[in-house]
N, C-alpha and C positions, 0 to 999 in steps of 0.2 A: 558652591562655595567650598564645601569640604573637599571635593574632587580636585579642585583648582589648588588648594594649600595641599594636598597630599602630593600632586603632581610638580610642585614647585620645590618640595623637600625632596625628593629624590631626584630631581635635577640637579638639585645643588649638591647632592651626593655622589653623582657620577661626575660632576666637575670638579668637585673637592679631591677626589682621588687622583685626576690627571695633574701633576706637577705644571707650573704656568710656563716652563721652558718646551714642554713637549707641546707639538703643533694640534690644531684643533681638527685637521685635514690631512691624517696621516696616509689615508687611501689614494689621497689625490695626488699627494707628494710620490709614492711608489708608481702610480699608473705614468707621472711624469718622467721619474726617471725611466721607465720600461720603455716609455714611447721614444725619449732623448736617446738611448741607446738602442732600440730598435730589437728588444728582446722578445724571443719566439715563445709560445705557449710552452712548449716541452722543457725550455730553460727555466720557465717561470715555475713549471710543476716540481722539475729536479730541487729547485732553490728552497721552495716550498716543505719538500719532504728531507731537508739538512743534506742534499748532494751538492755541494757547488763543485762546480768546475772551474779550473785554473785557466781562465782564458781573458783576454783583456777586457770584453763585454762584461762579463760577470763582475771582474774586479771592480769596473767603474759603475756598474747597477749599485753593487753593496755599499761603495763608498757614498754615492750620489744619494742614495736611500739614510745612510747614517748622517750625514751631514744635513740634508734636508729634514730630519725628524730630529734634530739639534743632540741626536746620541754620541755623537763625534763631533768634537769642534777642532779644525784644523790649526788654529790659533794656540789652543793649549793641550790638544791630544786627548789620551784617555782620561775619562772620569769613571770607575768602576761602578758607582751609584747609577749614574745615567743609562750605563750599558744596561743594567739589569733592569731597569724600568722600561727602557727601549725594548729589550727582549720580552718581558712580561707583557706590554702593551701590543708589540707587533707581532710576536710567534708565539705568546702564552706559554711562555718558559721562566718558571720561577728558579733564578740561577743563583747559586752561591757566590756573593761578592769577593770572596777571597780567590776562589776559583776563577770568575773573570779578568781579576787583578793580575794572577799570575799568567793568564794567558796573553794578555795585554803587554805586560813587562817580559815576557819571552821573546817577543818579535820587535823589540825597539830597534834592532840591528839592520832592520830593512829600510833601505832608503827612502822609496817612494811612499807617500801617505797612503794612496790606495792598497799598495801590496802590503804594507803593514797591518792596517783593517782586514784586508783578506784572508790573510795568515791568522790574526786574531779568530776571527770567524770560524775558521778552518779548525783551529785549537778549541773552540765551545763547540762547535758540531762533533767534533772528536771524543769530547769527554761528557756529552749530556749525560748518560747514564751515569748515576752516582753524584753528579753536581747540580742537574737540574731536574726539576719537575713540571710535568706540563700541569697548566692552570685554565682553569673554564672561566 
């Protein structure tokens, strides 16, 4: 009985940390987006090592994942707190919210939402050092 109570306690801690807007199945969302845009293993490896290529497929992939995980909402745009949590849960990066906000606002002149979000990600990846920390 004690083990069951301890297990429930730890499970509730895990779920308590995840905000209600963040999906319970983020890896499935990523897999669906990768399948949808037919992304190859090399591109996936580059993206995970913060090397984004500016191609239509990568732009669509990054946007698909962000929208699927509710990190970016097309109807309301950027929310630096959501972006910070999305990076923390998705890429294990703890980033300064002001830095994320500056990256987001510096690319508001881009017309397409995919392009806007891709440019935001390029800005973040370019400024990881000094603005973000890797978390375990």
